[in-house]
Predicted model as a PDB file, atoms N, CA, C, CB and O in Angstrom, pLDDT in the B-factor column:
MODEL        1                                                                  
ATOM      1  N   UNK A   1      54.191 168.807 175.290  1.00 58.00           N  
ATOM      2  CA  UNK A   1      53.942 168.937 173.882  1.00 58.00           C  
ATOM      3  C   UNK A   1      52.508 169.373 173.638  1.00 58.00           C  
ATOM      4  CB  UNK A   1      54.238 167.633 173.170  1.00 58.00           C  
ATOM      5  O   UNK A   1      52.266 170.290 172.852  1.00 58.00           O  
ATOM      6  N   UNK A   2      51.566 168.738 174.291  1.00 61.00           N  
ATOM      7  CA  UNK A   2      50.174 169.110 174.091  1.00 61.00           C  
ATOM      8  C   UNK A   2      49.880 170.498 174.618  1.00 61.00           C  
ATOM      9  CB  UNK A   2      49.267 168.109 174.755  1.00 61.00           C  
ATOM     10  O   UNK A   2      49.113 171.239 174.003  1.00 61.00           O  
ATOM     11  N   UNK A   3      50.475 170.869 175.752  1.00 72.00           N  
ATOM     12  CA  UNK A   3      50.228 172.205 176.280  1.00 72.00           C  
ATOM     13  C   UNK A   3      50.809 173.253 175.338  1.00 72.00           C  
ATOM     14  CB  UNK A   3      50.830 172.355 177.693  1.00 72.00           C  
ATOM     15  O   UNK A   3      50.215 174.317 175.164  1.00 72.00           O  
ATOM     16  N   UNK A   4      51.943 172.977 174.734  1.00 63.00           N  
ATOM     17  CA  UNK A   4      52.524 173.890 173.752  1.00 63.00           C  
ATOM     18  C   UNK A   4      51.572 174.046 172.577  1.00 63.00           C  
ATOM     19  CB  UNK A   4      53.904 173.382 173.270  1.00 63.00           C  
ATOM     20  O   UNK A   4      51.313 175.165 172.136  1.00 63.00           O  
ATOM     21  N   UNK A   5      51.050 172.940 172.065  1.00 65.00           N  
ATOM     22  CA  UNK A   5      50.159 172.983 170.912  1.00 65.00           C  
ATOM     23  C   UNK A   5      48.866 173.723 171.239  1.00 65.00           C  
ATOM     24  CB  UNK A   5      49.846 171.569 170.431  1.00 65.00           C  
ATOM     25  O   UNK A   5      48.302 174.389 170.370  1.00 65.00           O  
ATOM     26  N   UNK A   6      48.395 173.619 172.458  1.00 72.00           N  
ATOM     27  CA  UNK A   6      47.131 174.256 172.816  1.00 72.00           C  
ATOM     28  C   UNK A   6      47.250 175.775 172.930  1.00 72.00           C  
ATOM     29  CB  UNK A   6      46.624 173.688 174.119  1.00 72.00           C  
ATOM     30  O   UNK A   6      46.234 176.469 172.975  1.00 72.00           O  
ATOM     31  N   UNK A   7      48.470 176.299 172.978  1.00 80.00           N  
ATOM     32  CA  UNK A   7      48.642 177.748 173.074  1.00 80.00           C  
ATOM     33  C   UNK A   7      48.597 178.425 171.710  1.00 80.00           C  
ATOM     34  CB  UNK A   7      49.952 178.071 173.760  1.00 80.00           C  
ATOM     35  O   UNK A   7      48.589 179.654 171.633  1.00 80.00           O  
ATOM     36  N   UNK A   8      48.569 177.660 170.653  1.00 78.00           N  
ATOM     37  CA  UNK A   8      48.592 178.216 169.304  1.00 78.00           C  
ATOM     38  C   UNK A   8      47.294 177.926 168.571  1.00 78.00           C  
ATOM     39  CB  UNK A   8      49.773 177.659 168.518  1.00 78.00           C  
ATOM     40  O   UNK A   8      46.765 176.818 168.657  1.00 78.00           O  
ATOM     41  N   UNK A   9      46.777 178.914 167.849  1.00 80.00           N  
ATOM     42  CA  UNK A   9      45.574 178.700 167.036  1.00 80.00           C  
ATOM     43  C   UNK A   9      45.889 177.818 165.840  1.00 80.00           C  
ATOM     44  CB  UNK A   9      44.987 180.045 166.563  1.00 80.00           C  
ATOM     45  O   UNK A   9      45.122 176.920 165.494  1.00 80.00           O  
ATOM     46  N   UNK A  10      47.034 178.085 165.210  1.00 82.00           N  
ATOM     47  CA  UNK A  10      47.488 177.304 164.062  1.00 82.00           C  
ATOM     48  C   UNK A  10      48.940 176.922 164.323  1.00 82.00           C  
ATOM     49  CB  UNK A  10      47.335 178.109 162.709  1.00 82.00           C  
ATOM     50  O   UNK A  10      49.768 177.779 164.634  1.00 82.00           O  
ATOM     51  N   UNK A  11      49.243 175.643 164.198  1.00 82.00           N  
ATOM     52  CA  UNK A  11      50.623 175.190 164.408  1.00 82.00           C  
ATOM     53  C   UNK A  11      51.483 175.606 163.219  1.00 82.00           C  
ATOM     54  CB  UNK A  11      50.680 173.645 164.609  1.00 82.00           C  
ATOM     55  O   UNK A  11      51.065 175.430 162.074  1.00 82.00           O  
ATOM     56  N   UNK A  12      52.669 176.153 163.460  1.00 86.00           N  
ATOM     57  CA  UNK A  12      53.529 176.570 162.353  1.00 86.00           C  
ATOM     58  C   UNK A  12      54.253 175.393 161.679  1.00 86.00           C  
ATOM     59  CB  UNK A  12      54.549 177.573 162.856  1.00 86.00           C  
ATOM     60  O   UNK A  12      54.805 175.542 160.588  1.00 86.00           O  
ATOM     61  N   UNK A  13      54.247 174.236 162.330  1.00 85.00           N  
ATOM     62  CA  UNK A  13      54.921 173.043 161.809  1.00 85.00           C  
ATOM     63  C   UNK A  13      54.419 171.849 162.604  1.00 85.00           C  
ATOM     64  CB  UNK A  13      56.489 173.171 161.899  1.00 85.00           C  
ATOM     65  O   UNK A  13      53.679 172.011 163.573  1.00 85.00           O  
ATOM     66  N   UNK A  14      54.816 170.665 162.202  1.00 86.00           N  
ATOM     67  CA  UNK A  14      54.466 169.454 162.940  1.00 86.00           C  
ATOM     68  C   UNK A  14      55.477 169.212 164.050  1.00 86.00           C  
ATOM     69  CB  UNK A  14      54.400 168.235 161.996  1.00 86.00           C  
ATOM     70  O   UNK A  14      56.661 169.522 163.913  1.00 86.00           O  
ATOM     71  N   UNK A  15      54.991 168.657 165.147  1.00 89.00           N  
ATOM     72  CA  UNK A  15      55.852 168.225 166.239  1.00 89.00           C  
ATOM     73  C   UNK A  15      55.427 166.798 166.582  1.00 89.00           C  
ATOM     74  CB  UNK A  15      55.748 169.193 167.497  1.00 89.00           C  
ATOM     75  O   UNK A  15      54.322 166.571 167.073  1.00 89.00           O  
ATOM     76  N   UNK A  16      56.308 165.850 166.320  1.00 94.00           N  
ATOM     77  CA  UNK A  16      55.994 164.442 166.544  1.00 94.00           C  
ATOM     78  C   UNK A  16      56.916 163.849 167.598  1.00 94.00           C  
ATOM     79  CB  UNK A  16      56.104 163.650 165.238  1.00 94.00           C  
ATOM     80  O   UNK A  16      58.124 164.083 167.588  1.00 94.00           O  
ATOM     81  N   UNK A  17      56.335 163.088 168.496  1.00 96.00           N  
ATOM     82  CA  UNK A  17      57.089 162.224 169.394  1.00 96.00           C  
ATOM     83  C   UNK A  17      56.914 160.824 168.810  1.00 96.00           C  
ATOM     84  CB  UNK A  17      56.586 162.324 170.923  1.00 96.00           C  
ATOM     85  O   UNK A  17      55.786 160.359 168.642  1.00 96.00           O  
ATOM     86  N   UNK A  18      58.008 160.160 168.503  1.00 98.00           N  
ATOM     87  CA  UNK A  18      57.948 158.880 167.799  1.00 98.00           C  
ATOM     88  C   UNK A  18      58.390 157.720 168.686  1.00 98.00           C  
ATOM     89  CB  UNK A  18      58.812 158.932 166.549  1.00 98.00           C  
ATOM     90  O   UNK A  18      59.417 157.791 169.361  1.00 98.00           O  
ATOM     91  N   UNK A  19      57.597 156.653 168.671  1.00 98.00           N  
ATOM     92  CA  UNK A  19      57.938 155.424 169.394  1.00 98.00           C  
ATOM     93  C   UNK A  19      58.423 154.418 168.346  1.00 98.00           C  
ATOM     94  CB  UNK A  19      56.694 154.857 170.224  1.00 98.00           C  
ATOM     95  O   UNK A  19      57.670 154.082 167.432  1.00 98.00           O  
ATOM     96  N   UNK A  20      59.659 153.933 168.458  1.00 98.00           N  
ATOM     97  CA  UNK A  20      60.204 153.046 167.434  1.00 98.00           C  
ATOM     98  C   UNK A  20      59.699 151.610 167.484  1.00 98.00           C  
ATOM     99  CB  UNK A  20      61.671 153.033 167.542  1.00 98.00           C  
ATOM    100  O   UNK A  20      60.004 150.816 166.594  1.00 98.00           O  
ATOM    101  N   UNK A  21      58.933 151.269 168.509  1.00 98.00           N  
ATOM    102  CA  UNK A  21      58.512 149.877 168.673  1.00 98.00           C  
ATOM    103  C   UNK A  21      59.529 149.130 169.530  1.00 98.00           C  
ATOM    104  CB  UNK A  21      58.346 149.181 167.295  1.00 98.00           C  
ATOM    105  O   UNK A  21      60.501 149.709 170.014  1.00 98.00           O  
ATOM    106  N   UNK A  22      59.287 147.841 169.705  1.00 98.00           N  
ATOM    107  CA  UNK A  22      60.193 146.993 170.483  1.00 98.00           C  
ATOM    108  C   UNK A  22      61.192 146.407 169.492  1.00 98.00           C  
ATOM    109  CB  UNK A  22      59.411 145.851 171.276  1.00 98.00           C  
ATOM    110  O   UNK A  22      60.874 145.463 168.769  1.00 98.00           O  
ATOM    111  N   UNK A  23      62.382 146.957 169.458  1.00 98.00           N  
ATOM    112  CA  UNK A  23      63.352 146.684 168.400  1.00 98.00           C  
ATOM    113  C   UNK A  23      64.453 145.744 168.888  1.00 98.00           C  
ATOM    114  CB  UNK A  23      63.964 147.991 167.891  1.00 98.00           C  
ATOM    115  O   UNK A  23      64.942 145.854 170.013  1.00 98.00           O  
ATOM    116  N   UNK A  24      64.828 144.813 168.002  1.00 98.00           N  
ATOM    117  CA  UNK A  24      65.897 143.847 168.291  1.00 98.00           C  
ATOM    118  C   UNK A  24      67.246 144.552 168.269  1.00 98.00           C  
ATOM    119  CB  UNK A  24      65.881 142.675 167.269  1.00 98.00           C  
ATOM    120  O   UNK A  24      67.915 144.628 167.239  1.00 98.00           O  
ATOM    121  N   UNK A  25      67.621 145.061 169.429  1.00 97.00           N  
ATOM    122  CA  UNK A  25      68.917 145.719 169.624  1.00 97.00           C  
ATOM    123  C   UNK A  25      69.497 145.166 170.925  1.00 97.00           C  
ATOM    124  CB  UNK A  25      68.778 147.308 169.671  1.00 97.00           C  
ATOM    125  O   UNK A  25      68.903 144.281 171.542  1.00 97.00           O  
ATOM    126  N   UNK A  26      70.639 145.678 171.338  1.00 97.00           N  
ATOM    127  CA  UNK A  26      71.186 145.263 172.631  1.00 97.00           C  
ATOM    128  C   UNK A  26      70.189 145.560 173.752  1.00 97.00           C  
ATOM    129  CB  UNK A  26      72.530 145.975 172.906  1.00 97.00           C  
ATOM    130  O   UNK A  26      70.050 144.772 174.688  1.00 97.00           O  
ATOM    131  N   UNK A  27      69.498 146.696 173.654  1.00 97.00           N  
ATOM    132  CA  UNK A  27      68.527 147.058 174.684  1.00 97.00           C  
ATOM    133  C   UNK A  27      67.231 146.253 174.548  1.00 97.00           C  
ATOM    134  CB  UNK A  27      68.221 148.554 174.613  1.00 97.00           C  
ATOM    135  O   UNK A  27      66.695 145.769 175.545  1.00 97.00           O  
ATOM    136  N   UNK A  28      66.730 146.110 173.325  1.00 97.00           N  
ATOM    137  CA  UNK A  28      65.463 145.413 173.105  1.00 97.00           C  
ATOM    138  C   UNK A  28      65.568 143.900 173.274  1.00 97.00           C  
ATOM    139  CB  UNK A  28      64.949 145.724 171.729  1.00 97.00           C  
ATOM    140  O   UNK A  28      64.593 143.237 173.628  1.00 97.00           O  
ATOM    141  N   UNK A  29      66.741 143.368 173.021  1.00 97.00           N  
ATOM    142  CA  UNK A  29      66.977 141.936 173.180  1.00 97.00           C  
ATOM    143  C   UNK A  29      66.503 141.106 172.003  1.00 97.00           C  
ATOM    144  CB  UNK A  29      66.309 141.453 174.416  1.00 97.00           C  
ATOM    145  O   UNK A  29      65.859 141.625 171.091  1.00 97.00           O  
ATOM    146  N   UNK A  30      66.815 139.829 172.019  1.00 96.00           N  
ATOM    147  CA  UNK A  30      66.500 138.942 170.897  1.00 96.00           C  
ATOM    148  C   UNK A  30      65.013 138.614 170.759  1.00 96.00           C  
ATOM    149  CB  UNK A  30      67.269 137.669 171.042  1.00 96.00           C  
ATOM    150  O   UNK A  30      64.584 138.141 169.706  1.00 96.00           O  
ATOM    151  N   UNK A  31      64.227 138.855 171.798  1.00 98.00           N  
ATOM    152  CA  UNK A  31      62.799 138.526 171.736  1.00 98.00           C  
ATOM    153  C   UNK A  31      61.942 139.689 171.256  1.00 98.00           C  
ATOM    154  CB  UNK A  31      62.317 138.079 173.093  1.00 98.00           C  
ATOM    155  O   UNK A  31      60.723 139.556 171.144  1.00 98.00           O  
ATOM    156  N   UNK A  32      62.572 140.836 170.969  1.00 98.00           N  
ATOM    157  CA  UNK A  32      61.833 141.996 170.458  1.00 98.00           C  
ATOM    158  C   UNK A  32      61.152 141.617 169.145  1.00 98.00           C  
ATOM    159  CB  UNK A  32      62.781 143.222 170.254  1.00 98.00           C  
ATOM    160  O   UNK A  32      61.581 140.693 168.454  1.00 98.00           O  
ATOM    161  N   UNK A  33      60.104 142.333 168.819  1.00 97.00           N  
ATOM    162  CA  UNK A  33      59.273 141.960 167.674  1.00 97.00           C  
ATOM    163  C   UNK A  33      59.687 142.597 166.354  1.00 97.00           C  
ATOM    164  CB  UNK A  33      57.865 142.319 167.956  1.00 97.00           C  
ATOM    165  O   UNK A  33      59.274 142.121 165.297  1.00 97.00           O  
ATOM    166  N   UNK A  34      60.489 143.657 166.378  1.00 98.00           N  
ATOM    167  CA  UNK A  34      60.846 144.372 165.149  1.00 98.00           C  
ATOM    168  C   UNK A  34      62.350 144.405 164.944  1.00 98.00           C  
ATOM    169  CB  UNK A  34      60.297 145.797 165.181  1.00 98.00           C  
ATOM    170  O   UNK A  34      63.117 144.504 165.901  1.00 98.00           O  
ATOM    171  N   UNK A  35      62.765 144.319 163.681  1.00 98.00           N  
ATOM    172  CA  UNK A  35      64.174 144.515 163.368  1.00 98.00           C  
ATOM    173  C   UNK A  35      64.440 146.012 163.270  1.00 98.00           C  
ATOM    174  CB  UNK A  35      64.570 143.785 162.042  1.00 98.00           C  
ATOM    175  O   UNK A  35      63.508 146.811 163.168  1.00 98.00           O  
ATOM    176  N   UNK A  36      65.697 146.380 163.302  1.00 98.00           N  
ATOM    177  CA  UNK A  36      66.074 147.781 163.136  1.00 98.00           C  
ATOM    178  C   UNK A  36      65.557 148.293 161.790  1.00 98.00           C  
ATOM    179  CB  UNK A  36      67.618 147.955 163.235  1.00 98.00           C  
ATOM    180  O   UNK A  36      65.054 149.412 161.699  1.00 98.00           O  
ATOM    181  N   UNK A  37      65.683 147.475 160.757  1.00 98.00           N  
ATOM    182  CA  UNK A  37      65.244 147.871 159.417  1.00 98.00           C  
ATOM    183  C   UNK A  37      63.730 148.109 159.366  1.00 98.00           C  
ATOM    184  CB  UNK A  37      65.638 146.798 158.395  1.00 98.00           C  
ATOM    185  O   UNK A  37      63.275 149.066 158.739  1.00 98.00           O  
ATOM    186  N   UNK A  38      62.948 147.241 160.024  1.00 98.00           N  
ATOM    187  CA  UNK A  38      61.494 147.409 160.046  1.00 98.00           C  
ATOM    188  C   UNK A  38      61.105 148.689 160.778  1.00 98.00           C  
ATOM    189  CB  UNK A  38      60.824 146.199 160.709  1.00 98.00           C  
ATOM    190  O   UNK A  38      60.246 149.441 160.316  1.00 98.00           O  
ATOM    191  N   UNK A  39      61.739 148.929 161.917  1.00 98.00           N  
ATOM    192  CA  UNK A  39      61.441 150.121 162.696  1.00 98.00           C  
ATOM    193  C   UNK A  39      61.804 151.383 161.922  1.00 98.00           C  
ATOM    194  CB  UNK A  39      62.187 150.085 164.026  1.00 98.00           C  
ATOM    195  O   UNK A  39      61.006 152.317 161.836  1.00 98.00           O  
ATOM    196  N   UNK A  40      63.006 151.406 161.361  1.00 98.00           N  
ATOM    197  CA  UNK A  40      63.454 152.588 160.618  1.00 98.00           C  
ATOM    198  C   UNK A  40      62.559 152.865 159.416  1.00 98.00           C  
ATOM    199  CB  UNK A  40      64.902 152.408 160.156  1.00 98.00           C  
ATOM    200  O   UNK A  40      62.201 154.015 159.161  1.00 98.00           O  
ATOM    201  N   UNK A  41      62.197 151.824 158.679  1.00 98.00           N  
ATOM    202  CA  UNK A  41      61.318 152.010 157.519  1.00 98.00           C  
ATOM    203  C   UNK A  41      59.954 152.544 157.956  1.00 98.00           C  
ATOM    204  CB  UNK A  41      61.148 150.682 156.749  1.00 98.00           C  
ATOM    205  O   UNK A  41      59.383 153.416 157.300  1.00 98.00           O  
ATOM    206  N   UNK A  42      59.441 152.021 159.060  1.00 98.00           N  
ATOM    207  CA  UNK A  42      58.158 152.494 159.572  1.00 98.00           C  
ATOM    208  C   UNK A  42      58.220 153.931 160.042  1.00 98.00           C  
ATOM    209  CB  UNK A  42      57.696 151.616 160.700  1.00 98.00           C  
ATOM    210  O   UNK A  42      57.282 154.695 159.813  1.00 98.00           O  
ATOM    211  N   UNK A  43      59.311 154.317 160.698  1.00 98.00           N  
ATOM    212  CA  UNK A  43      59.468 155.699 161.148  1.00 98.00           C  
ATOM    213  C   UNK A  43      59.530 156.651 159.957  1.00 98.00           C  
ATOM    214  CB  UNK A  43      60.731 155.844 162.010  1.00 98.00           C  
ATOM    215  O   UNK A  43      58.951 157.737 159.999  1.00 98.00           O  
ATOM    216  N   UNK A  44      60.224 156.251 158.904  1.00 98.00           N  
ATOM    217  CA  UNK A  44      60.291 157.087 157.700  1.00 98.00           C  
ATOM    218  C   UNK A  44      58.912 157.232 157.072  1.00 98.00           C  
ATOM    219  CB  UNK A  44      61.279 156.490 156.678  1.00 98.00           C  
ATOM    220  O   UNK A  44      58.528 158.334 156.681  1.00 98.00           O  
ATOM    221  N   UNK A  45      58.156 156.131 156.968  1.00 98.00           N  
ATOM    222  CA  UNK A  45      56.784 156.203 156.430  1.00 98.00           C  
ATOM    223  C   UNK A  45      55.915 157.120 157.282  1.00 98.00           C  
ATOM    224  CB  UNK A  45      56.152 154.795 156.360  1.00 98.00           C  
ATOM    225  O   UNK A  45      55.127 157.903 156.754  1.00 98.00           O  
ATOM    226  N   UNK A  46      56.062 157.019 158.602  1.00 98.00           N  
ATOM    227  CA  UNK A  46      55.280 157.856 159.520  1.00 98.00           C  
ATOM    228  C   UNK A  46      55.639 159.325 159.349  1.00 98.00           C  
ATOM    229  CB  UNK A  46      55.512 157.422 160.979  1.00 98.00           C  
ATOM    230  O   UNK A  46      54.752 160.177 159.302  1.00 98.00           O  
ATOM    231  N   UNK A  47      56.917 159.628 159.255  1.00 96.00           N  
ATOM    232  CA  UNK A  47      57.334 161.015 159.025  1.00 96.00           C  
ATOM    233  C   UNK A  47      56.794 161.535 157.695  1.00 96.00           C  
ATOM    234  CB  UNK A  47      58.867 161.127 159.052  1.00 96.00           C  
ATOM    235  O   UNK A  47      56.283 162.652 157.623  1.00 96.00           O  
ATOM    236  N   UNK A  48      56.907 160.735 156.658  1.00 96.00           N  
ATOM    237  CA  UNK A  48      56.386 161.148 155.345  1.00 96.00           C  
ATOM    238  C   UNK A  48      54.880 161.391 155.393  1.00 96.00           C  
ATOM    239  CB  UNK A  48      56.706 160.084 154.286  1.00 96.00           C  
ATOM    240  O   UNK A  48      54.386 162.341 154.786  1.00 96.00           O  
ATOM    241  N   UNK A  49      54.150 160.538 156.111  1.00 96.00           N  
ATOM    242  CA  UNK A  49      52.695 160.662 156.199  1.00 96.00           C  
ATOM    243  C   UNK A  49      52.271 161.930 156.935  1.00 96.00           C  
ATOM    244  CB  UNK A  49      52.109 159.444 156.895  1.00 96.00           C  
ATOM    245  O   UNK A  49      51.195 162.465 156.671  1.00 96.00           O  
ATOM    246  N   UNK A  50      53.098 162.412 157.849  1.00 94.00           N  
ATOM    247  CA  UNK A  50      52.766 163.611 158.625  1.00 94.00           C  
ATOM    248  C   UNK A  50      53.347 164.890 158.025  1.00 94.00           C  
ATOM    249  CB  UNK A  50      53.261 163.454 160.045  1.00 94.00           C  
ATOM    250  O   UNK A  50      53.075 165.984 158.521  1.00 94.00           O  
ATOM    251  N   UNK A  51      54.135 164.767 156.978  1.00 93.00           N  
ATOM    252  CA  UNK A  51      54.783 165.932 156.378  1.00 93.00           C  
ATOM    253  C   UNK A  51      53.742 166.953 155.914  1.00 93.00           C  
ATOM    254  CB  UNK A  51      55.674 165.503 155.195  1.00 93.00           C  
ATOM    255  O   UNK A  51      52.811 166.625 155.178  1.00 93.00           O  
ATOM    256  N   UNK A  52      53.921 168.184 156.359  1.00 91.00           N  
ATOM    257  CA  UNK A  52      53.047 169.269 155.940  1.00 91.00           C  
ATOM    258  C   UNK A  52      51.696 169.345 156.626  1.00 91.00           C  
ATOM    259  CB  UNK A  52      52.829 169.166 154.515  1.00 91.00           C  
ATOM    260  O   UNK A  52      50.900 170.230 156.313  1.00 91.00           O  
ATOM    261  N   UNK A  53      51.416 168.442 157.551  1.00 92.00           N  
ATOM    262  CA  UNK A  53      50.094 168.417 158.194  1.00 92.00           C  
ATOM    263  C   UNK A  53      49.973 169.361 159.386  1.00 92.00           C  
ATOM    264  CB  UNK A  53      49.780 167.019 158.644  1.00 92.00           C  
ATOM    265  O   UNK A  53      48.862 169.662 159.822  1.00 92.00           O  
ATOM    266  N   UNK A  54      51.089 169.825 159.913  1.00 91.00           N  
ATOM    267  CA  UNK A  54      51.090 170.750 161.052  1.00 91.00           C  
ATOM    268  C   UNK A  54      50.263 170.216 162.223  1.00 91.00           C  
ATOM    269  CB  UNK A  54      50.552 172.114 160.620  1.00 91.00           C  
ATOM    270  O   UNK A  54      49.272 170.816 162.639  1.00 91.00           O  
ATOM    271  N   UNK A  55      50.705 169.073 162.734  1.00 90.00           N  
ATOM    272  CA  UNK A  55      50.045 168.432 163.869  1.00 90.00           C  
ATOM    273  C   UNK A  55      51.028 168.245 165.014  1.00 90.00           C  
ATOM    274  CB  UNK A  55      49.443 167.078 163.456  1.00 90.00           C  
ATOM    275  O   UNK A  55      52.242 168.318 164.825  1.00 90.00           O  
ATOM    276  N   UNK A  56      50.504 168.011 166.170  1.00 90.00           N  
ATOM    277  CA  UNK A  56      51.281 167.677 167.356  1.00 90.00           C  
ATOM    278  C   UNK A  56      50.790 166.298 167.785  1.00 90.00           C  
ATOM    279  CB  UNK A  56      51.119 168.766 168.519  1.00 90.00           C  
ATOM    280  O   UNK A  56      49.637 166.158 168.192  1.00 90.00           O  
ATOM    281  N   UNK A  57      51.651 165.269 167.701  1.00 93.00           N  
ATOM    282  CA  UNK A  57      51.173 163.909 167.941  1.00 93.00           C  
ATOM    283  C   UNK A  57      52.268 163.023 168.518  1.00 93.00           C  
ATOM    284  CB  UNK A  57      50.643 163.303 166.650  1.00 93.00           C  
ATOM    285  O   UNK A  57      53.459 163.263 168.322  1.00 93.00           O  
ATOM    286  N   UNK A  58      51.831 161.988 169.237  1.00 96.00           N  
ATOM    287  CA  UNK A  58      52.706 160.925 169.726  1.00 96.00           C  
ATOM    288  C   UNK A  58      52.250 159.672 168.999  1.00 96.00           C  
ATOM    289  CB  UNK A  58      52.643 160.757 171.317  1.00 96.00           C  
ATOM    290  O   UNK A  58      51.153 159.173 169.247  1.00 96.00           O  
ATOM    291  N   UNK A  59      53.088 159.162 168.103  1.00 98.00           N  
ATOM    292  CA  UNK A  59      52.717 158.014 167.275  1.00 98.00           C  
ATOM    293  C   UNK A  59      53.833 156.979 167.280  1.00 98.00           C  
ATOM    294  CB  UNK A  59      52.405 158.459 165.831  1.00 98.00           C  
ATOM    295  O   UNK A  59      54.986 157.287 167.584  1.00 98.00           O  
ATOM    296  N   UNK A  60      53.468 155.748 166.939  1.00 98.00           N  
ATOM    297  CA  UNK A  60      54.485 154.701 166.863  1.00 98.00           C  
ATOM    298  C   UNK A  60      55.027 154.599 165.439  1.00 98.00           C  
ATOM    299  CB  UNK A  60      53.903 153.340 167.320  1.00 98.00           C  
ATOM    300  O   UNK A  60      54.637 155.364 164.556  1.00 98.00           O  
ATOM    301  N   UNK A  61      55.926 153.647 165.231  1.00 98.00           N  
ATOM    302  CA  UNK A  61      56.582 153.487 163.934  1.00 98.00           C  
ATOM    303  C   UNK A  61      55.617 153.063 162.818  1.00 98.00           C  
ATOM    304  CB  UNK A  61      57.691 152.469 164.052  1.00 98.00           C  
ATOM    305  O   UNK A  61      55.978 153.099 161.642  1.00 98.00           O  
ATOM    306  N   UNK A  62      54.400 152.664 163.184  1.00 98.00           N  
ATOM    307  CA  UNK A  62      53.378 152.316 162.200  1.00 98.00           C  
ATOM    308  C   UNK A  62      52.380 153.460 162.004  1.00 98.00           C  
ATOM    309  CB  UNK A  62      52.642 151.045 162.632  1.00 98.00           C  
ATOM    310  O   UNK A  62      51.399 153.306 161.276  1.00 98.00           O  
ATOM    311  N   UNK A  63      52.625 154.605 162.647  1.00 97.00           N  
ATOM    312  CA  UNK A  63      51.748 155.750 162.504  1.00 97.00           C  
ATOM    313  C   UNK A  63      50.525 155.706 163.403  1.00 97.00           C  
ATOM    314  CB  UNK A  63      51.314 155.862 161.098  1.00 97.00           C  
ATOM    315  O   UNK A  63      49.633 156.545 163.276  1.00 97.00           O  
ATOM    316  N   UNK A  64      50.471 154.731 164.316  1.00 98.00           N  
ATOM    317  CA  UNK A  64      49.332 154.604 165.219  1.00 98.00           C  
ATOM    318  C   UNK A  64      49.509 155.527 166.419  1.00 98.00           C  
ATOM    319  CB  UNK A  64      49.164 153.145 165.683  1.00 98.00           C  
ATOM    320  O   UNK A  64      50.608 155.628 166.965  1.00 98.00           O  
ATOM    321  N   UNK A  65      48.432 156.207 166.836  1.00 97.00           N  
ATOM    322  CA  UNK A  65      48.525 157.096 167.998  1.00 97.00           C  
ATOM    323  C   UNK A  65      48.899 156.319 169.261  1.00 97.00           C  
ATOM    324  CB  UNK A  65      47.196 157.836 168.212  1.00 97.00           C  
ATOM    325  O   UNK A  65      48.452 155.192 169.473  1.00 97.00           O  
ATOM    326  N   UNK A  66      49.720 156.945 170.081  1.00 96.00           N  
ATOM    327  CA  UNK A  66      50.130 156.379 171.360  1.00 96.00           C  
ATOM    328  C   UNK A  66      49.465 157.187 172.470  1.00 96.00           C  
ATOM    329  CB  UNK A  66      51.690 156.381 171.512  1.00 96.00           C  
ATOM    330  O   UNK A  66      49.256 158.389 172.309  1.00 96.00           O  
ATOM    331  N   UNK A  67      49.130 156.553 173.589  1.00 93.00           N  
ATOM    332  CA  UNK A  67      48.550 157.307 174.713  1.00 93.00           C  
ATOM    333  C   UNK A  67      49.613 158.206 175.343  1.00 93.00           C  
ATOM    334  CB  UNK A  67      47.957 156.340 175.782  1.00 93.00           C  
ATOM    335  O   UNK A  67      50.791 157.852 175.396  1.00 93.00           O  
ATOM    336  N   UNK A  68      49.180 159.368 175.816  1.00 83.00           N  
ATOM    337  CA  UNK A  68      50.099 160.312 176.460  1.00 83.00           C  
ATOM    338  C   UNK A  68      50.363 159.849 177.861  1.00 83.00           C  
ATOM    339  CB  UNK A  68      49.533 161.750 176.461  1.00 83.00           C  
ATOM    340  O   UNK A  68      51.112 160.495 178.594  1.00 83.00           O  
TER     341      UNK A  68                                                      
ENDMDL                                                                          
END                                                                             
């Protein structure tokens, strides 16, 4: 993703890799910290916050940058 972004002077759109957090699902288990509703709401807020910004980023459901 970063190498793709570095080949362009101006990004034509945003490209986001999203981390949903540790979610209480069959995979996340009962000790996970977020409900499905919390994760989904956070992902929607994160998408809305990045709308129109033309960035390439890896962020979590709270909009915080994640290490590559």
